C-alpha positions in Angstrom: 8.6 -45.4 -12.0 8.6 -42.2 -13.2 7.1 -38.9 -11.4 4.8 -37.3 -13.7 3.3 -33.8 -13.7 -0.3 -34.4 -14.7 -1.1 -31.8 -17.5 -4.2 -29.5 -17.5 -6.0 -31.4 -20.0 -9.4 -32.5 -18.5 -10.5 -35.9 -19.9 -12.5 -39.1 -19.0 -10.5 -41.0 -21.5 -7.1 -40.9 -20.4 -4.4 -43.6 -20.7 -0.7 -43.9 -20.3 1.6 -46.1 -22.7 5.2 -47.5 -21.9 7.2 -48.9 -24.4 10.8 -50.1 -24.9 12.8 -47.1 -26.3 14.5 -49.6 -28.5 12.0 -51.8 -29.6 8.5 -50.5 -30.2 7.1 -53.8 -30.1 7.5 -54.2 -26.4 4.7 -52.0 -25.1 1.9 -51.8 -22.7 -0.8 -49.2 -22.2 -3.6 -48.8 -19.3 -6.1 -51.5 -19.4 -8.9 -48.8 -19.0 -9.5 -45.0 -19.2 -8.7 -42.7 -16.3 -10.0 -39.4 -15.5 -8.0 -36.0 -15.3 -10.2 -33.5 -13.6 -9.9 -29.5 -14.7 -7.6 -27.9 -12.3 -9.1 -25.3 -10.1 -7.4 -21.6 -10.9 -6.0 -20.0 -7.9 -4.6 -16.6 -6.9 -2.8 -16.0 -3.4 -1.8 -12.3 -3.0 1.2 -12.0 -0.6 1.8 -8.1 -0.7 0.7 -5.7 0.4 -1.4 -8.0 2.6 -2.5 -5.9 5.6 -1.1 -3.4 8.0 1.6 -1.8 5.6 2.1 2.0 5.5 3.0 3.6 2.2 3.3 7.2 1.1 2.1 8.7 -2.4 4.5 8.6 -5.2 6.7 6.1 -3.8 7.0 2.4 -5.2 6.1 -0.9 -3.7 6.2 -4.4 -5.2 2.7 -6.2 -5.5 3.3 -9.9 -5.1 1.2 -13.0 -5.7 1.2 -16.7 -6.4 -0.8 -18.4 -8.9 -1.9 -21.7 -10.8 -3.8 -22.6 -13.5 -4.6 -19.0 -14.7 -4.2 -17.0 -18.0 -1.2 -15.2 -19.0 -2.4 -11.9 -18.0 -3.6 -10.4 -14.5 -5.4 -7.2 -13.9 -4.7 -5.5 -10.7 -6.9 -2.9 -8.7 -6.8 -1.0 -5.5 -9.5 0.1 -3.1 -9.4 2.9 -0.7 -12.7 2.1 1.0 -12.1 -1.3 2.1 -13.4 -3.1 -1.0 -16.4 -1.1 -1.7 -15.2 0.4 -4.8 -12.1 -0.6 -6.9 -9.9 1.5 -9.1 -7.6 0.2 -11.8 -3.8 0.0 -11.4 -3.3 -2.0 -14.7 -6.0 -3.7 -16.8 -3.8 -6.5 -18.6 -0.4 -7.4 -17.1 1.9 -10.1 -18.8 1.6 -12.9 -16.2 4.8 -15.3 -16.4 3.6 -17.6 -13.9 0.0 -19.2 -14.1 1.3 -22.7 -15.0 0.7 -25.9 -13.1 3.3 -25.1 -10.5 2.6 -21.8 -8.7 5.3 -19.4 -9.1 5.5 -15.9 -7.9 4.1 -12.8 -9.9 5.5 -9.2 -9.3 4.4 -5.7 -10.3 6.0 -2.5 -9.3 3.3 -0.2 -8.1 3.7 3.6 -8.1 1.6 4.3 -4.9 -1.3 7.0 -5.9 -1.9 10.1 -4.0 -5.1 8.6 -2.3 -4.6 8.8 1.5 -6.7 6.3 3.4 -6.4 3.8 6.1 -8.7 1.5 4.2 -6.6 0.5 1.5 -6.8 -3.1 -0.3 -5.2 -4.6 -3.6 -6.9 -7.3 -5.5 -5.4 -9.4 -8.4 -7.4 -11.2 -10.8 -7.6 -13.3 -14.0 -7.6 -10.8 -16.9 -9.7 -13.5 -18.6 -11.7 -14.7 -15.9 -12.5 -11.9 -13.2 -14.2 -14.5 -10.9 -10.5 -15.9 -10.2 -8.9 -13.5 -7.9 -7.5 -12.8 -4.3 -7.5 -9.6 -2.0 -5.2 -8.3 0.5 -6.1 -10.2 3.9 -6.4 -6.8 5.8 -6.5 -3.1 5.0 -3.2 -1.0 4.7 -2.6 2.5 4.9 -1.5 5.3 2.3 -0.4 8.2 4.4 -0.2 12.0 3.3 3.2 12.9 2.8 3.1 15.0 5.8 1.1 14.7 8.8 1.3 17.1 11.7 0.8 15.3 14.8 1.7 17.8 17.6 0.0 20.2 17.9 -3.1 18.8 16.1 -5.9 20.6 18.1 -7.1 21.0 21.7 -3.9 21.6 23.2 -3.0 24.6 25.6 0.3 26.0 26.8 1.4 29.1 28.2 3.2 31.8 26.0 6.9 31.9 25.8 7.1 28.2 27.0 9.1 25.4 25.3 6.9 23.2 23.1 8.1 20.3 20.7 6.3 20.2 17.2 6.1 16.7 15.7 5.0 15.5 12.3 5.3 12.1 10.4 6.6 12.0 6.8 7.3 10.1 4.0 8.3 10.3 0.1 9.6 13.7 0.9 13.0 15.6 0.4 13.7 15.1 3.9 13.9 19.1 4.5 11.0 21.0 6.0 9.8 24.6 6.6 7.9 25.3 9.5 5.3 28.0 10.0 2.7 29.1 12.6 -0.6 31.0 12.5 -2.3 32.8 15.5 -5.5 33.4 13.4 -6.7 29.7 12.6 -4.7 29.7 9.4 -5.5 33.1 7.7 -2.0 34.4 8.0 1.2 32.5 8.7 4.6 33.4 10.0 7.8 31.2 9.5 9.2 29.3 12.6 12.2 27.7 10.8 13.4 26.4 7.6 15.7 23.3 6.3 14.6 21.3 8.9 15.9 17.8 8.7 14.2 15.8 11.5 10.7 14.8 12.4 10.3 17.0 15.4 11.3 20.7 16.5 11.8 22.3 19.9 10.3 25.7 19.5 9.4 28.4 22.1 5.7 29.5 21.8 5.3 33.1 20.9 4.2 35.8 23.2 0.7 36.2 22.2 -2.5 35.0 23.6 -4.7 33.2 21.2 -7.2 30.3 21.1 -6.4 29.8 17.2 -2.8 28.8 17.1 -2.0 26.1 14.1 1.2 24.7 12.9 2.0 24.2 9.2 4.9 21.6 8.1 6.0 21.8 4.4 8.4 20.0 2.0 11.1 22.6 1.2 11.3 21.0 -2.2 7.8 20.7 -3.0 5.2 23.0 -1.1 2.3 21.1 -2.3 3.6 18.2 0.2 2.2 20.1 3.3 -0.1 19.4 6.2 -1.8 21.8 8.9 -2.7 21.0 12.6 -6.2 19.9 12.2 -7.5 22.0 15.0 -6.6 25.2 17.1 -4.2 25.1 20.0 -4.6 27.8 22.8 -1.7 29.9 24.1 -2.5 31.2 27.6 -1.3 33.3 30.3 1.4 31.7 32.6 0.0 30.3 36.0 -0.1 33.0 38.5 2.7 32.9 41.2 1.8 31.2 44.4 
């Protein structure tokens, strides 16, 4: 008895022969032909596979398993849930692809294309019909996203107010500014803030056009502004 890995050599005329290693005269082979059918090429993308959150210019590892494919793969990504596809790499050496599925990997620098509808696709570079796609969408977030205030809020002037934001792929040090005219002019709140929130006292002004801006101290291109205006009002009248 011998456990045999059947080769990927399709044929209808397969036979096996067994002989004595010390005497070639003692031998027998299959009485009739058997068939080896063509193996079905397959990809299984395992990462990113849905729900992940990435930031531009950071790196993540794309991972997949495959079998019976060529020695090169093509990798692509989509930011519109698969309607359109953008190249990551057109031909990447694939060390797996044999009869026994093994894991392939690629270190991907996440592009600066923020979207909540992202997918990755891996396919055979020699046969694009053999592919697999992330099971669900993942997100590429901007480096900084101001979450509070983000439009529609209303608070009395000179009252305590917490600014908040989400960030990734930054230096971790932030500069905060505010505007009372919808973003035409800006005034500094603080700099070198190392957290993702800041306890602020609202200015002593009345406005319906207050916005907050958060920027990376090390790279001013990594920045975000409140999506909409906040109102700063008079305090409630004494009872």
